[in-house]
N, C-alpha and C positions, 0 to 999 in steps of 0.2 A: 915203359914210357921214357921217351927222351927228355933230359932235363938240361937247363942252362944256367950259368951261374949270374948272380947279381953283381952288380958293380959295387964299389966301395961303398960300405954303409956310412952315411953322412948324419951328424945331430939334426935334430929338429929345427933348432934356430938357423942352421945351415941351408936347409931345405927351404925354408920361408924366406930367408934373405935372397936366396938366388932367384926365387919366384918373384919377390918384389922388385928386384933389380931388373928383370927381363921384362917388366911391364911398367907403364906410365898410366897416369889418370887420363880418363877420356877427355878430348878436346872439343868433342861436337857439343853445340848448344841448341837448345830447344827453347821455344818460347811457348809457355803453357798458362792457361788460364788460372786465376788464383784459387778457383773452387776446385781444381784438380791438382793442385802443386803441394799438397801436404807430404812431408817427409822428402821432398825432392832437395838436391843440393843447389844452392844459389852458385851461379857462374861468375857474378859480378857485384860490386857494391850496389846496393839499392838505397837511394836517397828519395826524400820526399820531394815531390815537385811542388808542393804548397804546405802552408802552415796548417796545422789541425788543432783545433777547428780554425776554420778561415773567418770566421766572425764571433762576436761575442754571443753567447747563448746561455739560456738558464740550465743548470745542473740539476734542478729539482721543480717540482710542481710547486707554483706559489704565486706571489704577486710581485710585478717588476715596478720599483718606484724610485724615488730619490731619497738617498740616505739622510740628507739634511732635514727632510720633513719629519723624521723620527728621532731627531737627536734629544728631544726633551720627553719621549714616551716613557711612561712607568706603568705599572699594573694599576696603581691608583688614579693615573691621569693618562690613559692611553690616547693615541693619537687616531683620528678618523679620517680616512682618505676616501676620495670618490673613485669607484672603478668605472673606468671610461672605455674600456674594451677587453678584448682577450686575443691570445696568440698561442695557436697550436703549432707543434713541431715543425710543420711544413709551411707556415705563415710568416709574414712580417706585419707590424702594426704600421699603418700608413701614416699615423701622425706622431706628435711629440708629447712626452709626458711633462706636464707643467707641474709646477708647486702644488701641493694638495691633491694630486692624482696618482692613479696606479692602475696597472693593466694586469688582469689575470694571465698567467703564462705557464704552459706545459713544459715538461723537460725537454730540452733541445730546441726549444723556440728561440727565435732571434731577439736579442734584447732590444727594446724600443728605444728610439732616440730621446734623449733626455733622462732616461733611467740609468742609475749606476749600481743598484743592487736588487736582491730578491729576497723576499721573506717567505718561507714555507707556509703552506696552507695550515700545518698542525699548530702554528704559532699564533694564528689570528683568528679573529671572529668576523664572520660575513653577514651583514644585514642588508638585504635588498641591494642596492648599487653603492653600497659603502663598506669598507673593510677597516676594523678596529685593530690597531697594533699596540701591544703592551710594552714593548721594549726597544731601545735603539737598534738599528740594523746597520752593520758596518757597510762601507763602501766595498763593492766587489764580492759581497758574500752570495754563495750558491751561483757563481756565475764562472763558466769557462770562458777565459779570454783568448783571442787569437795566438795560436802557437803554444798554448796551455800544455797540449799533448805532447807534440812535437813541431819544431819550427821547420820553414822552407829550407830544404838543403840537408835536413838531419839525416844521419846514416840510420837506416831501418834495419838492414840486414847486410852482413859481411860475406864475401866468397867463401865457400866450403861449409856454410852453415846449413844444416838441416831446417827445412821450413816447418814452423810449429803453427798451432793454431793462432797464437798470439802474434806472431811475426806476419801470418797471411793477413789477419784483421788490419793490421797496420798499413800493409800495403793496399789493401782494398780501401781503407778509410781515407787514404789521400788521392783515390779515383784511380788508380792504376788496375787495369783489368787483367793485365798479364804480368809474368815475371820470367827472366832467362834463367834458365837452369841447366846444369850439365845434363846431357843424355845418360840414360841408364846402360850399362853395358849388358849387350845380349851374351848369354852364356849358354852354349850348346851342351847337352848331356847326352852321351852315345854310349849305352850299354851294349856289351858283347858277351856271347856265349851261346852254345847251341841248346843249352839246358833251359833258356829263358823263354817265358810266355808273357805276352803283354796281358795286363789285368783285363778281364771280360772274356779272353780265349778259353774254350774248352780245357778242362784240366786233364792232364795226362801223366801216367805213372812215369817217373824219371824226369819230369820238367817241372820247374818252379816258376812262380810268377815273379816278375821283375819289380823290385820296390824301391832301387836306388833312385829311378826317374822322379818318384814323388817326393822323397826325403831331400834329395839336392836341389830339386825345384823349389822347395819350401826355403831352404838355406839361402838360394841365391836371391830370391825375393826379399827375404829378411835383411840381406847385406846390401841392397839397393840395385840388383840386376833384374834383368828379364829373362827367365829360363825359356829354353827353346829345346824340348825332349824329341829324341829319336826312338822309333822301334829298335828292339834288340836287334843286333847284327850277327850273322852266323860266324862260327870260329873259322875264317878264311882271311889270310893276311891281305891279300889283295882287295877283298871286299871291304875289310875294316879301312885299308888305307883310302879307298875311294870314298867311304862315307866321312872319314876324318878331314879329308880335303874339301868336301862340300860344305862341311861345318865350318871349317877355317874361313871359307869365303863368306859365310852368313853371319858369323858370330865374332865377338870380340875375346872371348875365352872359350876354350873347348875341354870338356870333362869328358873322360872315357872311362868307364867302369867295367872292372873284370878284364882277365887276361893280363893282369900286370906282374904276375909272379914269374917262376922259372920253369913251368911245366911245358910239355910238349905243345899244348894249345893255348899258351900264354904268348900271344902274338905281339902285344903292345912293345915290349923291350926290342923286337926287330923292326916294327913298323915306325915308330916315333924316331929313330935316326935317320929314317928316309925322308921323313917330312922337314927336319931342321936339326939343330944342334942339341944334343942330348944334355940336359942340365944335371940330371942324376936319376939314378936307378938304385932304390934300396935306402931306406930311413932307418936309423937305429932307435925305433919306436915300435911299441907294441900297444894295440893291434895297429896295423898299417905298414908293415915293413916293406911289402912289395909297391911301394909308390914310386912312380918316375914322373918326370917331365921333360919336354923338349920346349925350346924356342924357334918359333917359325915366323921369321921376320920380326914385326912388333906385336906378335901374339904368341900365347903359350898353349900348349896342349898339356894337361896334366893326366897321368893314368892313376887312377884310383882303384883301391882293392875292392873286389867283386863282394865279399862278405858284407851284409848290411851294417852291422854295427861298427866294422872297421872303417867302411866308407864314411858313415855319418861322422864317427869321433875323429877322423882326419879331416873331415870338413870344418868341424869346429875350430881346430887350431892352425889349419893350412889355407883352407879356402876362403874362410871369412875375412881374414885381413886382406887377402888378394882381391876379393870382389869389391871390399870397401874401398881399397886403393884405386881401382878401376873407376869406381863411382865417385871419386872425390871426397869420400866421407873420411873424417878424422877418426884416428884410434883403431885398435884391432877388432873391435867388436864385442869386447868384454871389460868388465871392471874387476881389479884384483882385490881381494879381500881374504880374510881368515874366518874359518868356522870349525867347530869340533866334529870330529868323525864319531858318529853315536853307535854304529854298530859295524861289525865286521872288521876286517884286516886288509890292509893294502899291501899287496905283496911286490917288492921291488923284483928287477930281473937284471943279473950282471950284464953290464955293456948295452943295454937298452933303457931308455926312458919309457915309463907306462903311462899312457892317458887314460884316466879313470872317469867317466861320466857320472855326475852326482845329482842326486835328489835331495831336496830339502824336507825337513820335518823332524819331530821329535826333539826340537831344540838344538838341531845341527844338520849335519849331512851325512850321506851313506850312499852305497854304490850297489845297483843291482845287475851289476855286469857277471855274466856267466857263459861267455863265449862270443868269438867274433862273428859267428853266423847267426846269432840270437838278435833277432829285432828287439824283443822285449827288454834287452839288456839297457836299452837306452831310453825307456819309458818314463816319462817323468822328469827327464834331466833338465836342469836349469843353470848347469854350469859343469865345469870340470876341473881336475887337478891333474898335474904332472908328477908322478913319483919319479924321482931320479934313479939312475943306475945304482946298484948296490945289492946289498944282501939282507939289510936289516928291515922286518917288516913295520909297517905302521899300524899300530893297534888302536882298537876302539878307545875313545877318550882323548885320543892326541888333537891337539890343533894342527891344521893343515891349510896351505895356501888354496884358495879357490879362485877360478876365473869365472865370475858371474857373467852369463850371456846377456847382452843387451836385449830390450824387448824388439821384436815379438818372441824371441827364441827362449828368453829368460828375464829375470827381474832387473838385471843391471847392477843391483846392489844387493846381496841376499839378505834375507831377514836375520840372519845370525853373523853377517859379515861387518868387520871393520874395514870402512872404506878408505883405501889408501892410494888409489890411482883411478 
């Protein structure tokens, strides 16, 4: 078998920096309905076009009345007021509340003219068309006044903010049916290798089912992108180049899996320079050394290792920050903390950083890693640590730095972590 050499191996941080500098956040804007905008990234400042509430309304079920009528009320000498009407949330009272009168009012009902306070049902006694009040009721009690929630022109959401349920409720509450958000980057995933079968195909000896499409598609969605998966491409450089060029026309970022190393059938190191400027080939990291990337105009193609656990662990530290940048999201996609290694030993490698996916449990974290081709190595992972180059193992019981993956990939801040970033 013919082999060809890696380029100069570069540190993890350098590889990530080169990719980040070769891309820029998406500038396409979409207008989407608030009901469909959860998790989307706001494109511009959202201000309230009106005060909320826009009118004085009851914040509790009770009776709207004039505070002055209850000034001398006590338990021994309660005040009796006439009940002259009722107001439900969708109604307004047609008249005016005069001295000695009250109006039954439901939560959200518009405060009648003449009334300046509300007493709750639980505090009074109703007898027929009269209500007995045993204590003074202050002006403005149980009333939401105009602008109490937010004033007209108030900033509801700032750019690059991910829309939460509360933010969407505010936008909808001031009558806005849509919100302008950044378009999500389309990420093409192109596996290559003669040995690959798409899931659902008939099993054959010597062939394996392709799994990186599924794992990377999940990562893309979690980071804010839209995955577009391609069927496996055979080990033919012209065919691989043709499919990658098509993917570049259809997507904002292209991920190619497999064929990234130095073997005779590893064609990506020869194909990517034909597409654009090679950014790097080979990272001083394990697993994932045979990672490469090229810049093609304002897009990049990243060649990922074909081994499933190498591919996915590389996605954690390299692809998630890249996709989040394209999507206009803040931060790398994880929260830094510390946790205790509760079992096993983490072995460093001279000259290489080691990425170790971690599961949480038993009062700390532990690794299930047992080979770059083992998919189960990453089962249950909620974060990862990076063991620096060296020769001294990290033994069970040691405190280690953990990058807790943000939801939905991880908890965002581990149950054993000291949050510091």
